[in-house]
N, CA, C and O atoms as a GROMACS GRO file, in nm:
protein
  620
    1MET      N    1   1.587  13.797   3.942
    1MET     CA    2   1.669  13.887   3.872
    1MET      C    3   1.822  13.837   3.868
    1MET      O    4   1.898  13.844   3.772
    2SER      N    5   1.850  13.783   4.000
    2SER     CA    6   2.015  13.746   4.023
    2SER      C    7   2.054  13.640   3.941
    2SER      O    8   2.165  13.640   3.889
    3GLN      N    9   1.963  13.539   3.922
    3GLN     CA   10   1.988  13.405   3.839
    3GLN      C   11   2.026  13.434   3.706
    3GLN      O   12   2.109  13.365   3.647
    4GLU      N   13   1.950  13.566   3.637
    4GLU     CA   14   1.966  13.587   3.525
    4GLU      C   15   2.107  13.653   3.506
    4GLU      O   16   2.177  13.633   3.406
    5VAL      N   17   2.144  13.738   3.615
    5VAL     CA   18   2.277  13.801   3.578
    5VAL      C   19   2.368  13.688   3.594
    5VAL      O   20   2.459  13.685   3.512
    6ILE      N   21   2.364  13.590   3.688
    6ILE     CA   22   2.465  13.507   3.692
    6ILE      C   23   2.474  13.427   3.570
    6ILE      O   24   2.586  13.393   3.530
    7LYS      N   25   2.378  13.397   3.511
    7LYS     CA   26   2.370  13.308   3.348
    7LYS      C   27   2.442  13.410   3.287
    7LYS      O   28   2.547  13.372   3.236
    8LYS      N   29   2.409  13.559   3.274
    8LYS     CA   30   2.494  13.649   3.165
    8LYS      C   31   2.620  13.650   3.198
    8LYS      O   32   2.694  13.672   3.101
    9LEU      N   33   2.683  13.631   3.315
    9LEU     CA   34   2.816  13.651   3.347
    9LEU      C   35   2.889  13.526   3.331
    9LEU      O   36   3.012  13.526   3.344
   10GLU      N   37   2.814  13.403   3.300
   10GLU     CA   38   2.897  13.298   3.270
   10GLU      C   39   2.983  13.314   3.131
   10GLU      O   40   2.940  13.335   3.017
   11TRP      N   41   3.107  13.299   3.171
   11TRP     CA   42   3.191  13.308   3.034
   11TRP      C   43   3.244  13.184   2.978
   11TRP      O   44   3.209  13.156   2.864
   12GLY      N   45   3.333  13.096   3.047
   12GLY     CA   46   3.393  12.985   2.997
   12GLY      C   47   3.463  12.941   3.103
   12GLY      O   48   3.466  13.009   3.205
   13SER      N   49   3.518  12.845   3.096
   13SER     CA   50   3.612  12.783   3.208
   13SER      C   51   3.708  12.875   3.285
   13SER      O   52   3.752  12.978   3.234
   14THR      N   53   3.735  12.841   3.392
   14THR     CA   54   3.844  12.919   3.452
   14THR      C   55   3.984  12.877   3.408
   14THR      O   56   4.083  12.951   3.415
   15PHE      N   57   3.984  12.770   3.367
   15PHE     CA   58   4.134  12.712   3.320
   15PHE      C   59   4.151  12.771   3.204
   15PHE      O   60   4.264  12.814   3.181
   16LYS      N   61   4.051  12.787   3.106
   16LYS     CA   62   4.065  12.877   2.994
   16LYS      C   63   4.100  13.006   2.994
   16LYS      O   64   4.173  13.056   2.908
   17LEU      N   65   4.046  13.075   3.102
   17LEU     CA   66   4.066  13.211   3.128
   17LEU      C   67   4.223  13.235   3.189
   17LEU      O   68   4.295  13.333   3.167
   18VAL      N   69   4.252  13.124   3.267
   18VAL     CA   70   4.406  13.147   3.328
   18VAL      C   71   4.497  13.138   3.190
   18VAL      O   72   4.567  13.231   3.149
   19ILE      N   73   4.483  13.007   3.124
   19ILE     CA   74   4.577  12.997   3.003
   19ILE      C   75   4.576  13.132   2.908
   19ILE      O   76   4.682  13.191   2.886
   20PHE      N   77   4.463  13.172   2.860
   20PHE     CA   78   4.472  13.286   2.776
   20PHE      C   79   4.527  13.410   2.853
   20PHE      O   80   4.612  13.483   2.803
   21SER      N   81   4.477  13.429   2.969
   21SER     CA   82   4.561  13.528   3.055
   21SER      C   83   4.715  13.531   3.046
   21SER      O   84   4.783  13.629   3.017
   22ILE      N   85   4.760  13.402   3.075
   22ILE     CA   86   4.925  13.375   3.058
   22ILE      C   87   4.964  13.406   2.916
   22ILE      O   88   5.060  13.479   2.896
   23ILE      N   89   4.903  13.362   2.828
   23ILE     CA   90   4.941  13.365   2.708
   23ILE      C   91   4.948  13.509   2.648
   23ILE      O   92   5.041  13.545   2.575
   24SER      N   93   4.848  13.585   2.682
   24SER     CA   94   4.858  13.736   2.636
   24SER      C   95   4.906  13.820   2.737
   24SER      O   96   4.860  13.934   2.746
   25LEU      N   97   4.996  13.777   2.818
   25LEU     CA   98   5.027  13.839   2.930
   25LEU      C   99   4.968  13.934   3.009
   25LEU      O  100   5.034  14.032   3.044
   26GLY      N  101   4.853  13.919   3.041
   26GLY     CA  102   4.762  13.979   3.106
   26GLY      C  103   4.632  14.064   3.035
   26GLY      O  104   4.534  14.119   3.087
   27ILE      N  105   4.676  14.050   2.888
   27ILE     CA  106   4.564  14.165   2.844
   27ILE      C  107   4.415  14.066   2.841
   27ILE      O  108   4.311  14.118   2.880
   28TYR      N  109   4.417  13.958   2.804
   28TYR     CA  110   4.285  13.870   2.816
   28TYR      C  111   4.201  13.913   2.932
   28TYR      O  112   4.088  13.961   2.923
   29VAL      N  113   4.268  13.892   3.041
   29VAL     CA  114   4.193  13.920   3.210
   29VAL      C  115   4.131  14.059   3.175
   29VAL      O  116   4.013  14.082   3.202
   30ALA      N  117   4.211  14.151   3.114
   30ALA     CA  118   4.149  14.294   3.123
   30ALA      C  119   4.019  14.323   3.014
   30ALA      O  120   3.944  14.420   3.018
   31TYR      N  121   4.014  14.221   2.923
   31TYR     CA  122   3.880  14.209   2.821
   31TYR      C  123   3.805  14.141   2.913
   31TYR      O  124   3.693  14.189   2.933
   32TYR      N  125   3.835  14.043   2.974
   32TYR     CA  126   3.737  13.962   3.058
   32TYR      C  127   3.661  14.049   3.166
   32TYR      O  128   3.540  14.035   3.180
   33ILE      N  129   3.730  14.137   3.241
   33ILE     CA  130   3.682  14.243   3.352
   33ILE      C  131   3.623  14.344   3.282
   33ILE      O  132   3.568  14.429   3.351
   34ALA      N  133   3.617  14.361   3.137
   34ALA     CA  134   3.553  14.476   3.090
   34ALA      C  135   3.444  14.429   3.048
   34ALA      O  136   3.352  14.511   3.047
   35ARG      N  137   3.417  14.316   3.008
   35ARG     CA  138   3.286  14.224   2.974
   35ARG      C  139   3.191  14.202   3.099
   35ARG      O  140   3.071  14.230   3.104
   36GLN      N  141   3.270  14.147   3.198
   36GLN     CA  142   3.203  14.123   3.316
   36GLN      C  143   3.140  14.259   3.380
   36GLN      O  144   3.027  14.260   3.430
   37THR      N  145   3.216  14.362   3.374
   37THR     CA  146   3.158  14.487   3.440
   37THR      C  147   3.091  14.537   3.341
   37THR      O  148   3.033  14.632   3.394
   38LYS      N  149   3.054  14.535   3.205
   38LYS     CA  150   2.962  14.585   3.148
   38LYS      C  151   2.822  14.483   3.159
   38LYS      O  152   2.715  14.528   3.116
   39VAL      N  153   2.827  14.364   3.210
   39VAL     CA  154   2.711  14.292   3.247
   39VAL      C  155   2.648  14.360   3.368
   39VAL      O  156   2.536  14.410   3.377
   40LEU      N  157   2.752  14.350   3.466
   40LEU     CA  158   2.707  14.396   3.588
   40LEU      C  159   2.648  14.540   3.595
   40LEU      O  160   2.549  14.556   3.666
   41ASN      N  161   2.698  14.641   3.532
   41ASN     CA  162   2.658  14.768   3.530
   41ASN      C  163   2.539  14.778   3.455
   41ASN      O  164   2.477  14.883   3.468
   42GLU      N  165   2.487  14.683   3.371
   42GLU     CA  166   2.354  14.680   3.303
   42GLU      C  167   2.220  14.682   3.430
   42GLU      O  168   2.113  14.743   3.430
   43VAL      N  169   2.278  14.593   3.526
   43VAL     CA  170   2.170  14.586   3.634
   43VAL      C  171   2.182  14.646   3.784
   43VAL      O  172   2.104  14.641   3.879
   44LEU      N  173   2.300  14.699   3.772
   44LEU     CA  174   2.328  14.765   3.922
   44LEU      C  175   2.256  14.904   3.922
   44LEU      O  176   2.263  14.974   3.821
   45PRO      N  177   2.198  14.940   4.017
   45PRO     CA  178   2.178  15.098   4.016
   45PRO      C  179   2.273  15.179   4.019
   45PRO      O  180   2.382  15.159   4.072
   46GLU      N  181   2.232  15.296   3.952
   46GLU     CA  182   2.352  15.406   3.925
   46GLU      C  183   2.447  15.400   4.023
   46GLU      O  184   2.556  15.356   3.984
   47GLU      N  185   2.438  15.436   4.164
   47GLU     CA  186   2.516  15.447   4.246
   47GLU      C  187   2.618  15.341   4.301
   47GLU      O  188   2.712  15.360   4.378
   48LYS      N  189   2.575  15.226   4.243
   48LYS     CA  190   2.662  15.087   4.252
   48LYS      C  191   2.755  15.048   4.136
   48LYS      O  192   2.853  14.973   4.144
   49LYS      N  193   2.701  15.122   4.009
   49LYS     CA  194   2.792  15.089   3.899
   49LYS      C  195   2.957  15.079   3.942
   49LYS      O  196   3.011  15.137   4.036
   50ILE      N  197   3.016  14.992   3.847
   50ILE     CA  198   3.158  14.994   3.880
   50ILE      C  199   3.218  15.089   3.789
   50ILE      O  200   3.201  15.076   3.667
   51ASN      N  201   3.297  15.197   3.845
   51ASN     CA  202   3.373  15.300   3.777
   51ASN      C  203   3.431  15.255   3.642
   51ASN      O  204   3.498  15.152   3.636
   52GLN      N  205   3.405  15.337   3.522
   52GLN     CA  206   3.476  15.290   3.418
   52GLN      C  207   3.617  15.346   3.415
   52GLN      O  208   3.694  15.309   3.326
   53ALA      N  209   3.651  15.422   3.496
   53ALA     CA  210   3.768  15.470   3.508
   53ALA      C  211   3.849  15.360   3.565
   53ALA      O  212   3.968  15.365   3.535
   54LEU      N  213   3.813  15.266   3.638
   54LEU     CA  214   3.899  15.157   3.685
   54LEU      C  215   3.916  15.050   3.570
   54LEU      O  216   4.016  14.978   3.569
   55ILE      N  217   3.825  15.042   3.481
   55ILE     CA  218   3.823  14.953   3.380
   55ILE      C  219   3.950  15.028   3.277
   55ILE      O  220   4.032  14.944   3.241
   56LYS      N  221   3.972  15.141   3.236
   56LYS     CA  222   4.029  15.197   3.162
   56LYS      C  223   4.185  15.208   3.246
   56LYS      O  224   4.289  15.199   3.181
   57ALA      N  225   4.187  15.224   3.364
   57ALA     CA  226   4.320  15.202   3.426
   57ALA      C  227   4.387  15.070   3.426
   57ALA      O  228   4.509  15.056   3.423
   58ILE      N  229   4.284  14.954   3.431
   58ILE     CA  230   4.327  14.826   3.387
   58ILE      C  231   4.362  14.802   3.282
   58ILE      O  232   4.463  14.731   3.279
   59PHE      N  233   4.313  14.837   3.165
   59PHE     CA  234   4.366  14.828   3.030
   59PHE      C  235   4.498  14.901   3.009
   59PHE      O  236   4.579  14.845   2.936
   60ILE      N  237   4.530  15.012   3.061
   60ILE     CA  238   4.629  15.097   3.049
   60ILE      C  239   4.752  15.012   3.122
   60ILE      O  240   4.859  14.995   3.063
   61PHE      N  241   4.730  14.968   3.235
   61PHE     CA  242   4.846  14.896   3.299
   61PHE      C  243   4.866  14.753   3.254
   61PHE      O  244   4.966  14.689   3.284
   62ALA      N  245   4.772  14.708   3.187
   62ALA     CA  246   4.790  14.580   3.116
   62ALA      C  247   4.872  14.590   3.020
   62ALA      O  248   4.968  14.513   3.018
   63TYR      N  249   4.853  14.688   2.917
   63TYR     CA  250   4.932  14.726   2.809
   63TYR      C  251   5.070  14.756   2.839
   63TYR      O  252   5.166  14.697   2.789
   64VAL      N  253   5.076  14.870   2.938
   64VAL     CA  254   5.207  14.910   2.973
   64VAL      C  255   5.285  14.788   3.019
   64VAL      O  256   5.405  14.777   2.996
   65GLY      N  257   5.212  14.693   3.087
   65GLY     CA  258   5.300  14.585   3.152
   65GLY      C  259   5.362  14.503   3.037
   65GLY      O  260   5.481  14.473   3.034
   66ILE      N  261   5.280  14.473   2.954
   66ILE     CA  262   5.338  14.423   2.808
   66ILE      C  263   5.474  14.484   2.774
   66ILE      O  264   5.576  14.417   2.760
   67VAL      N  265   5.467  14.619   2.762
   67VAL     CA  266   5.576  14.664   2.725
   67VAL      C  267   5.718  14.672   2.834
   67VAL      O  268   5.836  14.683   2.802
   68SER      N  269   5.659  14.662   2.964
   68SER     CA  270   5.766  14.642   3.039
   68SER      C  271   5.822  14.507   3.068
   68SER      O  272   5.921  14.482   3.137
   69ILE      N  273   5.746  14.428   3.010
   69ILE     CA  274   5.778  14.262   2.993
   69ILE      C  275   5.914  14.278   2.888
   69ILE      O  276   6.029  14.242   2.914
   70VAL      N  277   5.872  14.334   2.779
   70VAL     CA  278   5.970  14.342   2.654
   70VAL      C  279   6.087  14.424   2.709
   70VAL      O  280   6.198  14.372   2.698
   71LEU      N  281   6.080  14.530   2.761
   71LEU     CA  282   6.189  14.621   2.810
   71LEU      C  283   6.305  14.552   2.899
   71LEU      O  284   6.426  14.567   2.888
   72VAL      N  285   6.227  14.468   2.996
   72VAL     CA  286   6.306  14.393   3.078
   72VAL      C  287   6.416  14.307   3.031
   72VAL      O  288   6.514  14.273   3.098
   73PHE      N  289   6.385  14.268   2.885
   73PHE     CA  290   6.511  14.186   2.817
   73PHE      C  291   6.616  14.264   2.774
   73PHE      O  292   6.725  14.211   2.751
   74PHE      N  293   6.597  14.405   2.755
   74PHE     CA  294   6.678  14.484   2.707
   74PHE      C  295   6.761  14.576   2.803
   74PHE      O  296   6.861  14.638   2.768
   75ILE      N  297   6.714  14.579   2.914
   75ILE     CA  298   6.765  14.691   3.017
   75ILE      C  299   6.839  14.615   3.139
   75ILE      O  300   6.794  14.522   3.205
   76PRO      N  301   6.951  14.672   3.152
   76PRO     CA  302   7.047  14.609   3.239
   76PRO      C  303   6.958  14.606   3.389
   76PRO      O  304   6.867  14.688   3.404
   77GLU      N  305   6.989  14.514   3.489
   77GLU     CA  306   6.892  14.498   3.586
   77GLU      C  307   6.964  14.621   3.706
   77GLU      O  308   6.913  14.635   3.818
   78GLU      N  309   7.056  14.681   3.671
   78GLU     CA  310   7.079  14.801   3.790
   78GLU      C  311   7.029  14.897   3.746
   78GLU      O  312   7.056  14.995   3.814
   79ASN      N  313   6.938  14.927   3.624
   79ASN     CA  314   6.892  15.040   3.580
   79ASN      C  315   6.780  15.093   3.653
   79ASN      O  316   6.690  15.009   3.652
   80PRO      N  317   6.748  15.197   3.716
   80PRO     CA  318   6.631  15.239   3.794
   80PRO      C  319   6.508  15.227   3.717
   80PRO      O  320   6.406  15.227   3.785
   81LEU      N  321   6.495  15.218   3.589
   81LEU     CA  322   6.380  15.224   3.510
   81LEU      C  323   6.316  15.070   3.540
   81LEU      O  324   6.198  15.046   3.514
   82ILE      N  325   6.398  14.978   3.592
   82ILE     CA  326   6.362  14.848   3.630
   82ILE      C  327   6.256  14.861   3.735
   82ILE      O  328   6.144  14.810   3.728
   83LYS      N  329   6.310  14.945   3.846
   83LYS     CA  330   6.203  14.954   3.980
   83LYS      C  331   6.074  15.027   3.925
   83LYS      O  332   5.974  14.995   3.990
   84ILE      N  333   6.049  15.120   3.818
   84ILE     CA  334   5.939  15.158   3.767
   84ILE      C  335   5.858  15.071   3.705
   84ILE      O  336   5.737  15.088   3.714
   85LEU      N  337   5.912  14.960   3.630
   85LEU     CA  338   5.852  14.866   3.545
   85LEU      C  339   5.804  14.769   3.660
   85LEU      O  340   5.684  14.742   3.655
   86ASP      N  341   5.861  14.725   3.740
   86ASP     CA  342   5.815  14.658   3.858
   86ASP      C  343   5.702  14.732   3.915
   86ASP      O  344   5.601  14.662   3.907
   87ALA      N  345   5.682  14.837   3.964
   87ALA     CA  346   5.597  14.911   4.000
   87ALA      C  347   5.462  14.920   3.925
   87ALA      O  348   5.357  14.913   3.988
   88VAL      N  349   5.467  14.937   3.772
   88VAL     CA  350   5.369  14.893   3.686
   88VAL      C  351   5.304  14.782   3.715
   88VAL      O  352   5.183  14.782   3.738
   89ASP      N  353   5.397  14.652   3.717
   89ASP     CA  354   5.324  14.537   3.746
   89ASP      C  355   5.238  14.538   3.883
   89ASP      O  356   5.121  14.500   3.881
   90ARG      N  357   5.300  14.581   4.001
   90ARG     CA  358   5.222  14.599   4.097
   90ARG      C  359   5.084  14.653   4.107
   90ARG      O  360   4.981  14.612   4.161
   91VAL      N  361   5.114  14.758   4.038
   91VAL     CA  362   4.983  14.826   4.044
   91VAL      C  363   4.880  14.752   3.961
   91VAL      O  364   4.763  14.744   4.001
   92PHE      N  365   4.926  14.689   3.827
   92PHE     CA  366   4.840  14.632   3.749
   92PHE      C  367   4.763  14.515   3.861
   92PHE      O  368   4.641  14.504   3.872
   93GLY      N  369   4.850  14.444   3.928
   93GLY     CA  370   4.788  14.330   4.014
   93GLY      C  371   4.708  14.401   4.134
   93GLY      O  372   4.623  14.335   4.194
   94PHE      N  373   4.728  14.510   4.166
   94PHE     CA  374   4.653  14.577   4.275
   94PHE      C  375   4.516  14.603   4.219
   94PHE      O  376   4.419  14.560   4.281
   95LEU      N  377   4.497  14.680   4.091
   95LEU     CA  378   4.382  14.709   4.019
   95LEU      C  379   4.305  14.583   3.998
   95LEU      O  380   4.185  14.590   4.024
   96LEU      N  381   4.351  14.474   3.957
   96LEU     CA  382   4.267  14.335   3.937
   96LEU      C  383   4.217  14.295   4.083
   96LEU      O  384   4.101  14.256   4.096
   97LEU      N  385   4.298  14.305   4.188
   97LEU     CA  386   4.255  14.255   4.321
   97LEU      C  387   4.164  14.382   4.362
   97LEU      O  388   4.079  14.343   4.442
   98TYR      N  389   4.154  14.485   4.344
   98TYR     CA  390   4.051  14.597   4.375
   98TYR      C  391   3.919  14.566   4.292
   98TYR      O  392   3.810  14.572   4.348
   99TRP      N  393   3.931  14.532   4.156
   99TRP     CA  394   3.830  14.500   4.093
   99TRP      C  395   3.748  14.381   4.148
   99TRP      O  396   3.625  14.376   4.161
  100SER      N  397   3.821  14.304   4.173
  100SER     CA  398   3.772  14.161   4.223
  100SER      C  399   3.687  14.181   4.337
  100SER      O  400   3.579  14.123   4.347
  101PHE      N  401   3.743  14.285   4.452
  101PHE     CA  402   3.658  14.285   4.565
  101PHE      C  403   3.535  14.379   4.535
  101PHE      O  404   3.423  14.357   4.580
  102VAL      N  405   3.566  14.481   4.456
  102VAL     CA  406   3.436  14.526   4.406
  102VAL      C  407   3.334  14.474   4.367
  102VAL      O  408   3.222  14.505   4.407
  103VAL      N  409   3.368  14.363   4.256
  103VAL     CA  410   3.262  14.269   4.224
  103VAL      C  411   3.207  14.175   4.311
  103VAL      O  412   3.096  14.128   4.288
  104ARG      N  413   3.282  14.138   4.426
  104ARG     CA  414   3.255  14.068   4.510
  104ARG      C  415   3.161  14.108   4.600
  104ARG      O  416   3.079  14.029   4.647
  105GLU      N  417   3.164  14.251   4.635
  105GLU     CA  418   3.068  14.330   4.723
  105GLU      C  419   2.951  14.342   4.664
  105GLU      O  420   2.846  14.345   4.730
  106ARG      N  421   2.955  14.353   4.513
  106ARG     CA  422   2.820  14.398   4.446
  106ARG      C  423   2.743  14.272   4.426
  106ARG      O  424   2.622  14.278   4.400
  107MET      N  425   2.816  14.144   4.439
  107MET     CA  426   2.738  14.036   4.405
  107MET      C  427   2.693  13.966   4.540
  107MET      O  428   2.598  13.887   4.538
  108ASN      N  429   2.762  13.994   4.661
  108ASN     CA  430   2.720  13.938   4.787
  108ASN      C  431   2.622  14.025   4.835
  108ASN      O  432   2.534  13.970   4.900
  109LYS      N  433   2.612  14.156   4.821
  109LYS     CA  434   2.517  14.264   4.887
  109LYS      C  435   2.383  14.328   4.800
  109LYS      O  436   2.274  14.367   4.843
  110ASP      N  437   2.435  14.324   4.663
  110ASP     CA  438   2.330  14.382   4.586
  110ASP      C  439   2.265  14.279   4.494
  110ASP      O  440   2.144  14.280   4.474
  111LEU      N  441   2.332  14.207   4.449
  111LEU     CA  442   2.272  14.130   4.355
  111LEU      C  443   2.224  13.981   4.407
  111LEU      O  444   2.116  13.941   4.365
  112LEU      N  445   2.283  13.916   4.474
  112LEU     CA  446   2.263  13.770   4.558
  112LEU      C  447   2.208  13.794   4.682
  112LEU      O  448   2.150  13.701   4.737
  113GLU      N  449   2.214  13.904   4.738
  113GLU     CA  450   2.177  13.929   4.875
  113GLU      C  451   2.232  13.804   4.994
  113GLU      O  452   2.168  13.766   5.093
  114SER      N  453   2.383  13.753   4.945
  114SER     CA  454   2.398  13.640   5.031
  114SER      C  455   2.454  13.652   5.166
  114SER      O  456   2.498  13.757   5.211
  115GLN      N  457   2.450  13.542   5.227
  115GLN     CA  458   2.498  13.556   5.371
  115GLN      C  459   2.612  13.496   5.385
  115GLN      O  460   2.623  13.391   5.320
  116LYS      N  461   2.731  13.537   5.469
  116LYS     CA  462   2.842  13.461   5.497
  116LYS      C  463   2.829  13.320   5.519
  116LYS      O  464   2.788  13.283   5.629
  117GLY      N  465   2.856  13.240   5.435
  117GLY     CA  466   2.865  13.078   5.463
  117GLY      C  467   2.775  13.030   5.380
  117GLY      O  468   2.772  12.907   5.370
  118SER      N  469   2.678  13.108   5.300
  118SER     CA  470   2.607  13.035   5.213
  118SER      C  471   2.668  12.996   5.087
  118SER      O  472   2.786  13.023   5.064
  119PRO      N  473   2.584  12.923   4.991
  119PRO     CA  474   2.648  12.873   4.871
  119PRO      C  475   2.656  12.946   4.769
  119PRO      O  476   2.706  12.908   4.663
  120THR      N  477   2.603  13.069   4.790
  120THR     CA  478   2.625  13.185   4.699
  120THR      C  479   2.711  13.308   4.728
  120THR      O  480   2.727  13.402   4.651
  121TRP      N  481   2.762  13.296   4.847
  121TRP     CA  482   2.871  13.394   4.915
  121TRP      C  483   3.020  13.371   4.822
  121TRP      O  484   3.076  13.267   4.786
  122PHE      N  485   3.049  13.491   4.806
  122PHE     CA  486   3.174  13.494   4.721
  122PHE      C  487   3.281  13.533   4.834
  122PHE      O  488   3.269  13.634   4.905
  123ASN      N  489   3.374  13.453   4.842
  123ASN     CA  490   3.471  13.431   4.974
  123ASN      C  491   3.568  13.539   4.978
  123ASN      O  492   3.614  13.563   4.866
  124GLY      N  493   3.610  13.604   5.063
  124GLY     CA  494   3.718  13.714   5.065
  124GLY      C  495   3.834  13.650   5.058
  124GLY      O  496   3.910  13.707   4.980
  125ILE      N  497   3.878  13.558   5.106
  125ILE     CA  498   4.019  13.490   5.102
  125ILE      C  499   4.032  13.430   4.961
  125ILE      O  500   4.133  13.450   4.894
  126ALA      N  501   3.930  13.357   4.918
  126ALA     CA  502   3.956  13.332   4.783
  126ALA      C  503   3.961  13.421   4.666
  126ALA      O  504   4.013  13.394   4.558
  127THR      N  505   3.889  13.551   4.707
  127THR     CA  506   3.914  13.673   4.617
  127THR      C  507   4.033  13.724   4.625
  127THR      O  508   4.086  13.768   4.523
  128PHE      N  509   4.101  13.727   4.752
  128PHE     CA  510   4.228  13.793   4.756
  128PHE      C  511   4.309  13.699   4.696
  128PHE      O  512   4.391  13.762   4.627
  129PHE      N  513   4.328  13.580   4.687
  129PHE     CA  514   4.441  13.485   4.631
  129PHE      C  515   4.401  13.452   4.490
  129PHE      O  516   4.498  13.409   4.427
  130PHE      N  517   4.289  13.459   4.418
  130PHE     CA  518   4.268  13.430   4.290
  130PHE      C  519   4.194  13.549   4.213
  130PHE      O  520   4.169  13.545   4.092
  131SER      N  521   4.171  13.632   4.278
  131SER     CA  522   4.114  13.761   4.202
  131SER      C  523   4.002  13.741   4.090
  131SER      O  524   3.895  13.695   4.129
  132PRO      N  525   4.018  13.773   3.955
  132PRO     CA  526   3.904  13.735   3.872
  132PRO      C  527   3.900  13.611   3.844
  132PRO      O  528   3.786  13.570   3.822
  133PHE      N  529   3.996  13.522   3.834
  133PHE     CA  530   3.996  13.376   3.824
  133PHE      C  531   3.891  13.319   3.927
  133PHE      O  532   3.814  13.227   3.899
  134TYR      N  533   3.894  13.387   4.058
  134TYR     CA  534   3.792  13.311   4.127
  134TYR      C  535   3.648  13.378   4.092
  134TYR      O  536   3.551  13.302   4.079
  135ILE      N  537   3.637  13.474   4.081
  135ILE     CA  538   3.507  13.550   4.028
  135ILE      C  539   3.449  13.448   3.952
  135ILE      O  540   3.342  13.395   3.983
  136ASN      N  541   3.528  13.412   3.837
  136ASN     CA  542   3.496  13.339   3.724
  136ASN      C  543   3.451  13.202   3.752
  136ASN      O  544   3.350  13.148   3.706
  137TYR      N  545   3.542  13.146   3.839
  137TYR     CA  546   3.515  13.023   3.894
  137TYR      C  547   3.374  13.017   3.980
  137TYR      O  548   3.301  12.919   3.967
  138LYS      N  549   3.343  13.111   4.059
  138LYS     CA  550   3.237  13.106   4.138
  138LYS      C  551   3.094  13.118   4.071
  138LYS      O  552   2.985  13.065   4.095
  139VAL      N  553   3.143  13.214   3.972
  139VAL     CA  554   3.003  13.242   3.863
  139VAL      C  555   2.959  13.100   3.814
  139VAL      O  556   2.848  13.050   3.823
  140ASN      N  557   3.083  13.043   3.752
  140ASN     CA  558   3.053  12.886   3.676
  140ASN      C  559   2.998  12.796   3.790
  140ASN      O  560   2.904  12.725   3.752
  141THR      N  561   3.027  12.782   3.903
  141THR     CA  562   2.978  12.694   3.999
  141THR      C  563   2.823  12.740   4.039
  141THR      O  564   2.730  12.660   4.046
  142LEU      N  565   2.810  12.880   4.065
  142LEU     CA  566   2.667  12.907   4.066
  142LEU      C  567   2.555  12.849   3.966
  142LEU      O  568   2.445  12.802   3.996
  143ASN      N  569   2.626  12.869   3.810
  143ASN     CA  570   2.544  12.836   3.720
  143ASN      C  571   2.546  12.695   3.719
  143ASN      O  572   2.441  12.647   3.675
  144GLU      N  573   2.637  12.609   3.754
  144GLU     CA  574   2.618  12.461   3.728
  144GLU      C  575   2.516  12.424   3.861
  144GLU      O  576   2.415  12.356   3.838
  145ASN      N  577   2.539  12.463   3.977
  145ASN     CA  578   2.410  12.437   4.066
  145ASN      C  579   2.277  12.466   4.034
  145ASN      O  580   2.184  12.396   4.075
  146SER      N  581   2.259  12.585   3.948
  146SER     CA  582   2.126  12.625   3.907
  146SER      C  583   2.092  12.530   3.822
  146SER      O  584   1.974  12.495   3.828
  147ARG      N  585   2.179  12.462   3.722
  147ARG     CA  586   2.134  12.360   3.628
  147ARG      C  587   2.090  12.243   3.692
  147ARG      O  588   1.990  12.177   3.666
  148VAL      N  589   2.193  12.221   3.795
  148VAL     CA  590   2.167  12.070   3.843
  148VAL      C  591   1.999  12.100   3.934
  148VAL      O  592   1.915  12.011   3.931
  149ILE      N  593   1.978  12.196   3.989
  149ILE     CA  594   1.850  12.225   4.059
  149ILE      C  595   1.746  12.216   3.955
  149ILE      O  596   1.641  12.159   3.983
  150THR      N  597   1.766  12.266   3.840
  150THR     CA  598   1.654  12.266   3.740
  150THR      C  599   1.627  12.120   3.681
  150THR      O  600   1.515  12.075   3.655
  151GLN      N  601   1.748  12.054   3.665
  151GLN     CA  602   1.726  11.932   3.605
  151GLN      C  603   1.662  11.830   3.725
  151GLN      O  604   1.578  11.745   3.700
  152ASN      N  605   1.708  11.851   3.839
  152ASN     CA  606   1.636  11.744   3.948
  152ASN      C  607   1.460  11.804   3.953
  152ASN      O  608   1.369  11.722   3.963
  153ALA      N  609   1.435  11.936   3.947
  153ALA     CA  610   1.286  11.977   3.928
  153ALA      C  611   1.222  11.900   3.828
  153ALA      O  612   1.120  11.837   3.856
  154GLN      N  613   1.275  11.899   3.698
  154GLN     CA  614   1.229  11.842   3.595
  154GLN      C  615   1.224  11.708   3.606
  154GLN      O  616   1.147  11.664   3.519
  155SER      N  617   1.270  11.620   3.674
  155SER     CA  618   1.273  11.475   3.687
  155SER      C  619   1.174  11.429   3.771
  155SER      O  620   1.162  11.308   3.793
   0.00000   0.00000   0.00000
């Protein structure tokens, strides 16, 4: 089952995810997270499903973040609203980080039953620094390894 889930989670290149996220000012990564969460929630037991309130919050802060980026160009730097807009961006970053660690935990413990140091283990430090981009990279790596093993077995 875990290999089927990894296959369903495969989205595309991490480079493309980063570029689309930059171009869309973070909106694209929110849609990526929603897609991955849907796939995971289809196979996770009820008590382990990722809460949809988290996904809604990510969308809200992603869209508010775009508004804040636009407003920054029109509001003087000394305006107190700038601090609020900065806080919005920080909360969005925290939500991405939190989602990534939830997914990491579900992958390591529930779906892959990985041991620390094994090739299937989702690393905490990489998750911290690269968040959803690392999750995508790791899923792609696991899928590529699976394809190589399958090709070698067929040879």
